[in-house]
C-alpha positions in Angstrom: -9.0 83.6 -35.4 -11.5 84.8 -37.9 -14.7 86.6 -36.2 -17.7 88.3 -37.6 -16.2 91.9 -37.8 -13.1 90.7 -39.7 -15.5 88.9 -42.2 -17.4 92.1 -42.6 -14.3 94.1 -43.0 -13.0 91.6 -45.7 -16.1 92.2 -47.7 -15.0 96.0 -47.9 -11.4 96.0 -48.0 -9.4 93.9 -50.5 -6.2 93.6 -48.4 -8.0 92.1 -45.6 -9.8 89.7 -47.9 -6.3 88.7 -49.6 -4.9 88.1 -46.0 -7.9 85.8 -45.1 -7.8 83.8 -48.4 -4.0 83.2 -48.1 -4.0 82.3 -44.4 -2.7 78.5 -43.7 -5.3 78.3 -40.9 -8.5 80.3 -40.4 -10.3 79.2 -37.2 -13.9 80.4 -36.8 -14.3 82.1 -33.6 -17.6 82.8 -31.8 -21.3 82.7 -32.3 -21.4 85.9 -34.0 -19.8 84.2 -36.9 -22.5 81.7 -37.1 -25.2 84.3 -37.2 -23.2 86.2 -39.8 -22.8 83.1 -42.1 -26.8 82.4 -41.6 -27.2 86.1 -42.9 -25.0 85.5 -45.8 -26.5 81.9 -46.4 -23.4 80.2 -45.7 -23.0 77.2 -43.2 -20.6 76.7 -40.5 -20.9 73.4 -38.5 -18.4 74.4 -35.5 -16.9 77.4 -34.0 -13.7 77.6 -31.7 -13.7 80.1 -29.0 -10.5 82.0 -29.2 -9.7 81.6 -25.5 -10.1 77.9 -25.7 -7.8 77.7 -28.7 -5.4 80.0 -27.1 -5.3 78.0 -23.7 -4.8 74.8 -25.6 -1.9 76.2 -27.8 -0.2 77.7 -24.9 -0.1 74.3 -23.1 0.9 72.5 -26.2 3.8 75.0 -26.6 4.8 74.6 -22.8 4.9 70.9 -23.1 7.1 71.0 -26.3 9.2 73.9 -25.1 8.1 76.0 -28.0 8.0 79.8 -27.8 4.8 81.9 -28.6 5.1 85.4 -30.2 2.2 87.7 -29.5 1.9 90.4 -32.0 0.6 93.9 -31.3 0.5 93.8 -27.7 2.0 96.8 -25.7 5.2 95.8 -23.9 3.5 95.9 -20.5 0.6 93.7 -21.7 3.2 91.1 -23.1 5.2 91.0 -19.7 2.1 90.2 -18.0 1.1 87.6 -20.5 4.7 86.1 -20.0 4.1 85.6 -16.3 
């Protein structure tokens, strides 16, 4: 998910910029990104709310019997999410 703060950091940090530019998928998340795009004189047609994408992704994984990996969560958070 790409959100306004991440774009702002990418403008200042080359490593973040390279990561975003090399991504296979970058989904625009939230209205803040549309505001930032307007300020930068860019146009974004649609955004995707992260929670909506996550719910659909998890439902698809469940239907397909696929596993989902959460990077960066503390062990207690990961256990709660697994329930």
